C-alpha positions in Angstrom: -19.5 -147.0 52.1 -21.3 -144.1 50.6 -19.8 -141.4 48.5 -20.4 -138.9 51.2 -18.5 -141.0 53.7 -15.6 -141.5 51.2 -15.5 -137.7 50.6 -15.4 -137.0 54.3 -12.6 -139.5 54.8 -10.7 -138.0 51.9 -11.2 -134.5 53.2 -10.0 -135.5 56.7 -6.9 -137.2 55.3 -6.0 -134.2 53.1 -6.5 -131.9 56.1 -4.3 -134.0 58.3 -1.6 -134.0 55.5 -1.9 -130.2 55.1 -1.5 -129.7 58.9 1.5 -132.0 59.0 3.1 -130.2 56.1 2.5 -126.8 57.7 4.0 -128.0 61.0 7.1 -129.4 59.2 7.5 -126.1 57.4 7.3 -124.2 60.8 9.9 -126.6 62.3 12.3 -126.0 59.4 12.0 -122.2 59.8 12.6 -122.4 63.5 15.6 -124.7 63.0 17.0 -122.3 60.3 16.5 -119.4 62.6 18.3 -121.1 65.5 21.2 -122.1 63.2 21.5 -118.5 61.9 21.5 -117.1 65.4 24.1 -119.7 66.4 26.3 -118.8 63.4 26.0 -115.0 64.2 27.2 -115.7 67.8 23.9 -114.5 69.3 23.6 -117.8 71.2 26.6 -118.0 73.5 29.0 -120.9 73.1 30.3 -122.3 76.3 33.3 -124.5 76.8 31.9 -127.2 79.0 31.0 -130.8 78.2 27.4 -129.8 77.8 28.4 -127.1 75.3 30.1 -129.8 73.2 26.9 -131.7 73.0 25.0 -128.5 72.0 27.6 -127.7 69.4 27.3 -131.1 67.9 23.5 -130.8 67.8 23.7 -127.4 66.0 26.2 -128.9 63.5 23.7 -131.7 62.9 20.9 -129.2 62.5 23.0 -127.3 59.9 23.7 -130.4 57.9 20.0 -131.3 58.0 19.1 -127.9 56.7 21.6 -128.3 53.9 19.8 -131.6 52.9 16.4 -130.0 52.8 
C-alpha cells in the first residue's frame, strides 16, 4: 500500500471519529436539555402507565448524564 493510500485511510478514519464524537456531543446536549425541561416541569407528567415508563426513562437519562 502506498503512503498516499495510507494517508487517505488515516484521514477517513479520523474524519469518521470526529463525526461520531460530534454526534455524541449533540446527543448529550439534547439529553441534558430534555432532562432540564423535565425537571422544570415544562414537559407535563401524566399519571398513567405510559407516564410511569416515561418517568423511568427520564430518571435513567438523568443518571446517565451524571455519569458523563
